Phi, psi and omega in degrees: 000141175228163176215160180184187178222158178245138182234133178277145181203154176288331178224087186300324180295315180295318180292321177297320179293324175302309181291326175300315179292319181295319186260346185076023177268173181245155172283119182271333182197144177214134174212167181305124177087352182214133173225135184245127178260130183249132176289146182291334182239105175098169184275065179243132183227149169238122182258125177254123185239142177298134179234122176289141179057037180301136173232123180294148177290159179254132176224135355297159182305145179228139181308129177080002181247160179297118179277150170297135180258347176193165171204158177269146169241126178241128179276132182228156179277315182243103188298312184294322177294321179295320178297314180300319179296315180298319179295319178299332180275350178124000177283164172231150182272132178291146178293318181274119179237101189280347183224147180290326184262012180226140172240128176267129177232169174242135175285174183301340178266000176095002176287132175287148170212159184241140169255121186246122180292132177277104181270008173119000000 
């Protein structure tokens, strides 16, 4: 048995490579319009799919705009170093930061994701 999720993107290969670099995972499969990222331990996959007329979600949500339908949370030991690494890979930091121990960022396609400090 395996499990995973699918994420729409204007350039699925580029977005999969961003997350591969961020997480240290590998590209398991790539074909036109689809790239699959494989977790190193276990049957977990993230599928990045080409989306026609892709519009990035808006966070925080705004009336009449595309809402985030999901987001990743990644637990990290050193929050500021993890943010710096993600930004160096192409992420951007959200203006609105609702928690001290969490940083909201946007991946290169505009999907929000969170880096959560492991307090222990």
